[in-house]
N, C-alpha and C positions, 0 to 999 in steps of 0.2 A: 286651490279653490278657497277664495277669500272669505267665504261663510262659513268656513271651518275652524273652530276655536283653537287657540293656543293650549297647550297640553302641560299637565303637572301632576304632583300628588297631593294629597290632602293629609297632613298630620297636624293634629292639635289645632285644627281650623287653618293652618297656614297652607297656602298654595306654594309647594315645594318645587324648585326646577333648577337648572342650572347647576353652578358649584363644580363643574368638571365631571358630572355624573355621565356613566354611559347612557347611550339613547337607543331607541327602537325606530325605525321607521314605519309609521303607519299609512298604509297604501289605500288608495282608492281602488277597489276591484273592477270598476268600470274601464280605467284606463292603465292601471298598473303604476301610476305615478304617485309618488310621496306627497300626503297630505300634510303630514307635521311630524316632527320628532318628539318622541315621548321620554321623558327622563326616567331612568331605572334605578330602583333603590340599592344602596350599598348597606351593608351591615349595620352602619351606624343609623342610618334612617329606620332600619327594621326594629334596632334596638328601643329608639325613641318611640315608634308606633307602639311596641308592646308596652312601655312604660306609661304612655298616655291611656292605653287601653285598659290598663290595670286600675288607673284612677278613675277612668270613665265608669268603669264597673261600679266603684264605690259611690260614685255619684247617682249613677242611673237605677241600681238596684233599689234605692229608697225613694224614686219617684212614684207618684200616686198612678193609678189606672187612667185617672183623669187626664194628668200630666202627659202620659204616653199617649193616650188617644188623641190629645190635642195637637200634638207634633204630627202624627201620621194623618190625621185629616188634614191639616194645614199643607202637608206635603202633597196629598192628593190634589187639594184645590190649585196649588202651584203647578203641578204637572198637567192640570187641565189647561191653565193660563199658557203654558210654555209649551203645548202638545206639538205645534207645528215645528218649533226651533228643535225639540229634542228628536222628533221623527225624522227631520232632515238630517241631522247629525248622524243618526243610526244608519240611514239608508246610504249615506256617503261613505262611512267606513265599513259596512257590512255588505251593502249591495241589494238588500230586499227592496221590493216596490214601496214607494212611500205609503200607500193604504195599509199594507201590513204593518209597517212603522208606527203608523196612528194608531192602529188597533192595540199595538203592543204598548203603548203609552197607557191607553183606556185600561188595558188588563192590570196595570200597576195601580191605576187609580183604585180599580175595584178591590184589590187586594189590600192595598193600604188602609181602606175604608172598612173592609171587613176584619182586619186586624185591630183597627180601632175599636170596634165593639167587642172583641175577643178579650181585650185588656180588662174589662169589667167582668170576665167570666173565669178568670184564673184562680177560682177558689177551690180548696180542698173539701174534706169532710170530716164529721166527727163520728167516732165508733161508739157503738152500744157498749157501756161498761157499768159494773156496779157502782151503786152509790159510792161517793168519795174518790172515784177515778175518773180520769179523763183522758181520752186517747184522741189525737187528731192526726190527720194526714194533711200536709202541705205541700204546694208546688212552688218551688223558688227557682230564680234565675241561675242557669247554669255556671255564668262567669264569662269571660271574655272569649268572643267566638273568632276563628279564622275562616274566613269564607271565601272560596275561590269559585269565580264564574267564568264560563266559556263565551265564547264570541257569536254563537249562532243567534242568540236572542239578546242583543246588546242592552235593551232596556230592561226586559223582564226578568232575565236572570239575575242582575244585580239588585233589582226591586224585591225578589224573592230572599236573597241573601241579606239584605238590610232591612227590611220589614220585619221578619220574626224575632230577630234577636231584639230589636227596638220594643217591639210588643212585649216582649217576655221580661224586659228589664236588664237586658245584657249589653255589654258594648262588643264592637264588631270591627275587625280589621279586614277589608275588603281587598282581595286582590283578584280584580277582573282581568279578563283577557287583554293582552297587550294590542291586538289587532284592532279592539273597538273601545278604547279607553274612555273617549269624550262622552259616549253615551252613559256610562256608568258614573262619571264625574256630575253629569248633569242630575242624575237620580238623588246622589248624595248630596247635593248643592241645594235641591228642594227641601230635604231633611232639615240641613242646617239653616237654611232661610226661614223654615217653619219653628224654628226653636229649639232644635234638638242641641244639647251642649256639644261643645266642640270636642271634647274629650271623649265622647261617645262611641263615634264612628270614624274611622279612618280610611283612607284609599292610598293602596302602594301598587306600583307595578315593579316587574323584575324578571331575571332569569328565573323561570318557574321553578325549576329545582332547587335553586338558592334559597328562593323565598320560602318554598313549603317546608324546607329542612331546617332554616332558620326559626320560623313561627312556631313550627310542631315540635321543635326541640325545646322550646320554652316552657317552663312549669306555669307561666302566667295563662296559656290557652287551656281552655277546659272544654271546648268544642270545636269539632270541624265539619263544615258543611261544604261538600264538593259536588259541582256537577261537571261531567266530562266523560272522557272514556273509561271502560272498564280497566285498561291496563295501568292507565294512571291512577285511577280509583284504587286499586289493590296496591300500588305503590304507597299510595298517601295513607291508607288503612294501616299499612306495616310501620310507617313512621308516626301514626298517632298511638300505636299500640305500646310504645317505649314509655309514654306518659299517662296510659289509661284515659286518652282524650276520647271523648263521646263523638261519634259520627253519624252524620246523615250522608248518604250515598246514592245520587242520582245518576246512574251510570249507562252505558249504551243499550240499544234495543236492535230488534230485527224485525219489525212489526209485520206479523201475519195477519191477513185479511181472507177470511173463509166466505167464499160466495157460493151459495147453494142453489140447486135448480129450481126451488120454490120462491126465490128472492126476486124482488123488483129489480132486474138487471140495469134497466136505464136509470133508475134512482141510485143504484150503487155506483154506476158509472159517474153519474154527476157528482157524487160526493168524492169518489175515491181520486179521481183525476185532479181535481183541485187540491186534494189533501196531499197527494203526492208531490205536487210541484210547488207547493207552498214553500217558501223561502229556499227555494232550488232544492228540495228534498234535504236540506241541512237541519233536520228536525229530530230529536231523539225518539219521539213516537209517531215518526213519519210511515205511513202503509208502505210495505215494500215486497213483501212475499205474498203474492196473490194466488190464493189456493183456492181454484175453481173447479166445481164438479162438471163432469165431461159433458153433461147436456147443453150447458150455456156456455163453455170454454169459448169456442169460436166466437160467439157473439160478443162476450167480454173482452177477449183480447183484440178484436177488431174495433170495438169501440175504444178502448182505452189507445189504441194506436192513432184512432183520429183524434181524440182528446188531446194527445201529446203534440200533434202536429198542429193543433189549433192554438197552443200557447204562443203568446206574443213575449219575446224575449227581448231585453233591452235594458237601458239605463233606468233604476228604479225611480229615478225623479221625473222622469216623462210620463205623462198621461197615456194610458192604455197598456202600460206594461203589465204583464202577469206574471212574469219570471225575470229575477233579476240574474246578474253574473254569480258565480261560485265565490266565496268569500276571501279565497286566497290561492296563491299558485298551486298549493299541494293538492287540492281536491280535483282539480280537471285531470290532473296526472294520475290520480287514484281511481277515479272514474273510467280513464281509458284503460288501465290495467284490469279492472275487473271485466269491462265488456270484452276485451281481447281474450281474456283467459275462458270466459264463458263462451264466446264463439269458437275457439279452439276445441272445447270440450263438446261441442254440438249444439249449442243454443242457437236459436234463431233471432236475428235483429229485425224487428218490426219497424222501429222508429229511432232517429237520432243516432248516437253512436260516436260522435264527433265534437270537438270544440268549433265554436263559432269566431270566425275572424281571428285576427293575429293582435288584438289589443285587448288587455283586460283578461278576465277569468271566466268568459262564457262558454257555456255547454248546452248542446242540444237535449231537450226533454226526450228521453229514451225509453224504449219498451224492448225487453228480450223475453222470450218464451221458450217453453220446453227446455229448461235449463236443468242439466243434471245436478245431482246432490253433491258431486265432488267438486263443482265450480267454486272458485273462491268467494264470489259474490253471495252463494247460498248459505255462507257459513260466517262471513264477516259483514259487520253493518257497512253498506256501501256510502251512506250521509252524503248522497247526491242525488240528481235528478233521473233515476233509472228505476223502473218498475220490472219486477219478475212476475211472470204470469204463467203458472203451470197447471196442468189438469189432473184432477184425481176422482176416483171413481165413488168411493164410500165416504160416509161422514166420520168413520173410524179412522180411515186412512188420512183424512184431512185434519183431523185434531191431533194425529199422531205427528203430523208434519209441523203443526202450528207450535207443539212443544218438544220438538225435537233438539232445539238449540239451546244452551245454557243461559240465553237471555230471557227475561221476562218482564219487559217494562210496560208496552202497551199491545192488545190484540183486538181485532175488529172481526165481525161477522155480518153476513147478512142472509137473513132467512126469514119467512114469514109463518113458519111452523112454532108455536108457542112452546111446545115440549122441548123440542130441540134447543130453543134460545135458553131454556132453564137448564139444559143439559151443558149447553156452551158456557154459559155463567159460572157453573160449577166445575168445569173440567179444563177450562182455558188457563194455562199455566202464567198469569201476568198480573201485575199490580192494578192495571187498570183495563177494562173490557168495554168495549163499545159495541153495541147490538142495534144494527140498522141505524147506525150514527157514527160519525168521527168525533164527536163533541165529547170529549172525556175528561175535560179540565175544567176548573171553575174555582173562584176564590175561596168557596166554602167547602171545595171537596180535595182529599187527600191525593197528591200527585207523587208516585214513586214505584218502584218495582220489586221483584224477586229476583232469585238466583243471582246470575252474574249482573244483573241490571240494578243491583244496589239493595240498600234497605233504608228503613225510615221514610218520611214523606215531608214534602213542603206543602204550602196551601192548606187551608182549611183548619180547624183547631188543630189537628195534629202538627201542623207546622209551627206553632208557636210553643206546643208542648215539647217539641223537639229541643227547644232552647232552654228546658227547665228540668229540674231534678226533684225527685220524690223525697220527703222527708215525714218520718212518723215520729210523733212527739207523745209520750206516754207520762203522765203525771198522777202520781199516788196520793 
């Protein structure tokens, strides 16, 4: 496709490619064809990025709040101007509908503008002390950040990883997903074009384990920010521990949705179906386990099946598409395995359950119901376009099922009982809870989980503070 850009890394402002480096084929998920070859970092590239990041931190930590805000606001303006180009790139390499990619660009715009405002609010406090003494608490940038971003939100994830360190006064080395590199490069280029010193932010790609071991093994890196699977997150946390590197980990989920018999079922369906099949279900906070009270189970299940069958699956660049392909060849294979296992254990298939065509990575929007707890899909995050709908009798049973797994990223509930809403807000074990809504994110709101879903937060004031350390200064 001629409108897909050439690929490179960015180190010290230089577009790095060629030179006999290994390459990775970036694939169009609609066709399975190669879009471009991505150069992968060798150890010398990573050493250079680390050296530049160390210099960049010394430069940027001295920047004023106004300078940091100016860069972030400028990058936000450039993203608005380049919205269509960036969105098309993301859809080409990840597959989501163009409308979703456009929204993703604007989410970054909102986040960068919010972080620009936070630059002027990163002040500490003065403690009450006897005359002649002075004690202050300061927030200072933590140091160079190693940031690892996945492929499912190829614009938004790099934006989060870059925006917070820049706002805090840190330098950053971004290792975004090799499947979706051009989107990440486009966001970094907006920052550089808005005046960010070239030493402050670098973008490298490579064999993930090689890159992570090299960067986290360096004493230069003082903070790790990772979004991805729980398995990889645990591995990176162990690597970070050797150098006592601070971590923010946004890991996997298995989003429970509690639907009670006093809820507006039609409204719940209208929201939940769209939420489930957004980005082909490849969303860490995707609603997945629908825990439905018996009185409304059949209505909800049948309505969800109708909603699944009404989805328009196709090329994300074509008008009218509501769900694109999965992002890579691994995902349809995984969903096939999950559904086959569930059916073998007695689950009922209400919709979907197979791939679409023989080109690309398309999969039918799927619904399975009455799935036993020992099915793999009840215990492992499917990360795909399949909804699980099961009946339950009491509120206590529903909450117990929602909290049963070690994941705790996002949880949702539908009920018109105000007292129950308060109980759910208190008892659901998740970093984010949506009650009669699936809107759980915002530039000003912390985004993160508990238990195996990680720790720390992105977005909101918490996202910037995660890139800072606390210092107490006592003067006699």
